[in-house]
N, C-alpha and C positions, 0 to 999 in steps of 0.2 A: 504493500500500500504506500510505501515510500514516506510514511509519516505525515501524509497530507491531512489526515483526520485531526492530528494534533494542532495543525495550523488553524483549524476552524473552532477550537475550543473557545467557548464564550461568545461566539458569533456564528451567523449563518454563512455557509459557503457561497461565494460569488459565482458568476457565470463561468469564469475561467477555471475555477476549481472543479465545478461540476463537469465541465468539458473534459478535464483531465481524468476524472473518474469514469466518464463514459468511454474515453479512450482506453483506460485500464480494463474496463469490462470487455470491450471489443478485442483487445489483445489477448485477454485470458481465454475468450471463446476460440480465437484463432489458434491458440496454443493447446487447446483441448483441456484446459483447467475446468473441473466441474464447478457449476454455479454455487453449489453448497460450500465448496472450499473458499470461493471468493467472498461470499457473505460472512462466513466464519472468521475470515481474516479481518474484515472490517469490525466485527463485533469484538474480537480480541483486542484490537487497537483501542476501541472505545472503553473496554474494561480496564485497560492499563492507564487510561487517563483518569478514571475513577471519579468523574464529575457528571452530575445529572444534567448540567447545562449542555453537555455534548449530545444528548439524545435527539433533540430536534434536527441538529445538523446531521446526525447519524442517519435519520430517516431519509434525508435528501441524498446523502452520499450513497446509501444502499440502493435507492431508487435509480440514481445515475448509473451505478455499476450494472444493475440489472438491465437498464435501458440499452446501454452499450453492448452488453452481452447478447441480448435478444436481437438487436440490430444486426450483429455479426451473423447470428444463426439464420435470420431471415435472408440476408444477402447470400449466405452459403446455399440455402435452399433454392433461391432464385437462380443462382449460377448452375446448380445441379439440374434444375428443371430445363434451363436453356440448353445445357450440354446434352441432356437426354433427348430433347426435341430435335436438336441438330443431328444427333446420332441416328435417331429413328428415320428422319428424312433421308440422310445419306444411305442408310441401310436399305430402305425400300426403293430408293432410286438407283441403287447400284454404284454410288460414288465411293470409291475404295480407299480414300486417303486415311491411313492408319486405322482402317475399319476393324481389323481383328484385334488390335491392341485396345481400342475403345470398347469393343464388344465385351471383352473380359470384365471391364469395369461395371458393365450393366448385366453381367451374369450369363453371357452367351459365349459358347465356344464354337466359332464359325467353321471349324474343320468338320463338324458333325453335319448330319442331315437334319433339316428343319421343315416343319409344316407351319403354314400361316393360315389362320382362320380370321375372317372379318365379319363383324356384325353390323348391320344397318338398322338402327332404331327408327321408329316412327317419329318420336320426339323425346326430349329429355336432355339433362346435362350430362354429357359423356365423361367429362373430366373427373367428377366426383365418383361416378360409377366405376370408372377405370381403376382408380386407386383401391377401391373396395374389392373388386374382383381379383386384382393382382395379389393383394394380401392373402385372400382366401386360397388362390391357386399356389402361391409360394408356400403357404402353411402346409399344403398337402404334398407338393412335388419338389420343393426346395428352391432356394434363391438362384441357383446357377442353372435353371432350366426354363424360366418363364420370363417373357417380356410382354407387357400390356401397354398399349399406347393409343392415342387418339390421332387420327389423320384423315383429312378430307371428309369429315362427317361420319367416319367409320371407327368402330372400336376394333383395334388390331391385336391379335394374339399370336405370338411367335413361340413355338414349343418344339423340342426335339422330336424327330420322327419316331424315335423309340418309345415315346410316351403316348401311346395310342389313346389312353384314357383321358389325357389332358384336354383334347378338343371337345370330348363329350362333357367334361366338367365345365369347360368354358360355356358350352351351349346351355347347360343346366343353369348357370348363373345368369346368362342373358335372359333365359325364359322367366326366371323368377324376379328379375329387376326391370325388364322392359315391358312397355305396354304392348298388347297384341298388335300384330302387323309387322313385327321385326322379322328379319331374315338373315341367315348366316351362310356364308360361302366358305368352303374348306378346300385349300389347295392340296397338291400332292407333296410328298416329301422329296426335297432336293438338297444336294450337298453344297456347302460353302456359301459365301455372301451372295453370289449370283443365284444360288438356289433359293435363298430367301426371297429375292426379287421375283423369281419365276413363280414360286408358290403364292406370293401375295397377289400377283396379277391373275393367276388361275382362280383364286378365291373371289376376287372382284368380278371376274368374268362369269363365274358360276351364278352370282347374284343377278348379273345383267341378263344371262340366258334364262334364268328362272322368271324374270319379269317379262321378257319377250315371248316366252313360250307359255306363259300363264300357268306355270307349275305351282301346285298347291303346297308342296313340302316346304317347311320353313328352313330346313337345313339341307343345303345342296353341296354335294361333293364333286369336285372337278373330275375325279376318277370315274364318276358315273355319267359324265356328260361329254366324254371325249369324242363322241361321234359328231357333235355339233360343230366344233371348230373345223373338223374335216369337211363337213358339208359346206361350210362357209369359205373354205380355202379357194374353191373355184366358184366365185360368185356368179360369173357369167353362165356357167353350166347350171347352177341352181336356179337362176332366173329363167333360163330356157325351160327347165323341167316344170317349174311352177306355172309358167305361162301356158305351156303346151298341154298340161294335164288339167289344170284348174280353171282356166279362162272361161270354159263353157258354163261354169257355175254362176258367172256374173249375170246370166240370163234368167236365173231362177227367181221366182216370185219371192219377194222378201230379201233378195240379195244372197250372197254366198255364205254369210256368217253362220246361219243356223245349220247349214249342211257341213261346214267346216267343223263346227262344234260337235256335231253328231259323229263325224268321222274320228275326231280326236278321242271322244269318250269310248267309242267302240274299240279303237285300237288300244286304249288304256285298259279296257276290260277284257283284253285278249279275245275279242270277238263276241263277248257275251252281251247280247242286245238287251236283255232284261236289266243287267247291271248298269249298262250305259243309259237306259231309260230312267233308272232311278237317280243317277247322277244329274241327268238333264232336267228331271222333274216333269217328264212327259210319259206318255204310254209307250209300251213296247211296239204297238201297231204303228205309232208315229215314227219311231226309229226305223222300222222296216220300210215304211213309205219313203223316208228321206234317203235311205241307202239305195233304194230302187231309183229314186230321182237322180242320185249321183251317177249310178250306172248308165242311165239313159242319156244324161247330159255329157258325160265324159267318155263313156265307153269302157270305164274301168270298174271292176267289181271288187269290193273288199273281201269277198268270199273266195276269190281265186288267189292262191298263194303268191304268184308272180305279180299279178296286178295289185294285190294288197300292198306289197312292198313298195311298188311305184307310187301308189296313192299315199301311203304313210309318209314316205320320204318327201313327197310334194307338199303335204300338209305341214310337216315340220319346217320345210323351207319357207312356206308361206308365213308361218309365225316368226321365223328368224328374220325374214325380209320385210315384215309388216305389210304383207299383201292381203287384201287389195288396196289398203290405204295408200301404199306406195306402188303405183302401177309402173311397169317398166316400159 
């Protein structure tokens, strides 16, 4: 304490003295001195003075010490948060400057394979939820395995590929904390910093595909959706297929949408028209009528194995390309 408290005996400390105590508190925090030790030091000095007159000054001195100490802690937290955000941005964009070294500080060993899951909420404050979910996951799986961050309106979860249960636990926490309407995309396991970027993109693309295809499942895995990027890789061929097969449906009374919906549900139900009717909220007879209408207009029957495959691929392509809203 440098005897500063003795200088205040009988009078209140001035601004300069309080500034020195705040600086002492800041220095103690930076050096890792416990706050209790700092306050005990001030109290011991007051005891040595042995005067009741020093107590009002002591209150101000201790307050200044604590203020400086807490300021240093807040600054350290802000610096850590900034470093964390910069690291997450660099990691998910593949900027490799000292990435492996920085990753160790945040609990990741980038030589391993990692899986990235992203959650998109309907609404809510993601930052506070992120901290809570991260603490819960770390408590179960360990601090050197989990990274939770907020980026571009998504809650991002990075976990080792060997921790298969971690993405399931992440989904559980999202389900319990987010309002209905949330959706999660899960990438595949890939190795190294570039693998994290790839898995992150796959997770985001899974959510996008779910939206475009009208998929009902709230959790979508990139591994289950591999056919769709393949279909989109040759866009011109997909547009030609959709136009050639489905354009006659534009002539249907009520437009093509009811017929497309019916085909989708029949395919999803493995050809079970009763189940498809239940999902659509119509009679089985209406489903049968619509399928016959498709056959007459397009010349393709969903009951013929070869023609069914062509029809199903065309319907998937229509959803991916937003047809007929986007006509080619």
